[in-house]
N, C-alpha and C positions, 0 to 999 in steps of 0.2 A: 421540408414537409416529411413528416413521419408516416410510414405505412400503417394501415389498419391491421391489428392482430388477426382478426377473423371476420369475414363477411359470410353470413349463413342465410339460408332460405328455409323458413319454417314450412311444415306440411301444408299450412293454409295459404302459402304463397307470399307471406310477409317477410321482408328483409330484416335481418338482425345484425347490427354492428356489435361485435364482442371484443371488449378490451380487457386484457388479462394483466394482472399485477402479482408479483410474488412478494414485494416489499412495499411498505407504506410509500405512497406517492401523492403529494398534495394536489397534483393536477389530474388525478385519475378521472374525476367526473367532468372536468373541463375538456380533457382529451376526448372523452366519449362524445360530448356535445359537438366538438369540432369535427370529429369523424362522421357524426350523424349528418352535419351540414353538407359535407362533401358527398356522402352517399346519396342524400336526398336530391342534391343538384344533378347528379348523374342519373338517378332514377327518373326524375322529372323530364330530363332530356331524352330518355330512352336508351341511354348508353349501355346500361346494364343488361337490358333485354336483348339489344342488338348484339352484344358481345357473347351472348349465350353462355354466361358464366355458370349457369345452372342447367345447361342443356335446354331441352324444350319445355321445362317446367314453367308454368306461367307465374309472373310476378304481380302481386296485387298492387292496385293503384292506391297505395296507402303509404304514408311515411314509415321509415324503418323504426324498429325498436332499438334500444341500446341496452346491452347487458354488460355490467361492470363486474368482473369476477376477481376475487382476491381471498386469500386465507383469512379466516375470521379475525384473527388478532393483528392483521397487517393493514387495517384500514386507517388512513390518516385522520387525526382528530378533527380537522377542518372539513372533512368529507361532507357532512350533513349541512353545514353552513353554506358551502359552495353549491351543493345540490339544490338548495332552496332558491338560488339565483337563476337557475335554468328555467326557461319557459315551460309551462305545463303541457304544451302541445308536443313537446319532445318527450316521449315515454322512456324514462330511464329506470332500470331495475338493477338492484345490487344483489349479487349472488355471493354469499359467504360460503367458502368451502373449508374442508377440514385442514388443519395445520400440517398433517402428515400426508398431504396430497400426492406425494411421490409414490406412496404405497397403494394408492387408489383414491380417486376423487369422489367425494361425497358432498352434496349440497347440504349445508347445515341450516341455511336460512335464505329466503328470497323475499325481497320487498321493493315496492316502488319508492323511489327516493325523491321525486319532485312533484 
């Protein structure tokens, strides 16, 4: 079982699973959906709130979002085909960042993928 890259809490209290890639990875979107499932199960059982991962900040009673982040030209050609296979109730967003991200990250494009 692989660890989630980042688990964040938005200001509105919604959890966000963030999966980062530097190179093309055919499983990027599938990995994000898998991590969503794990986080959602823990959220529903109250594990995340009880663990106080985000201190005393309240966590919304709503399923997490998934943010898939990769440099613009490093998205696998099958990404969109696989994304269409994911249930629509799992909100998955793709964030394309600049290719020279080591010099400073800029979001070039953001879109819902499923």
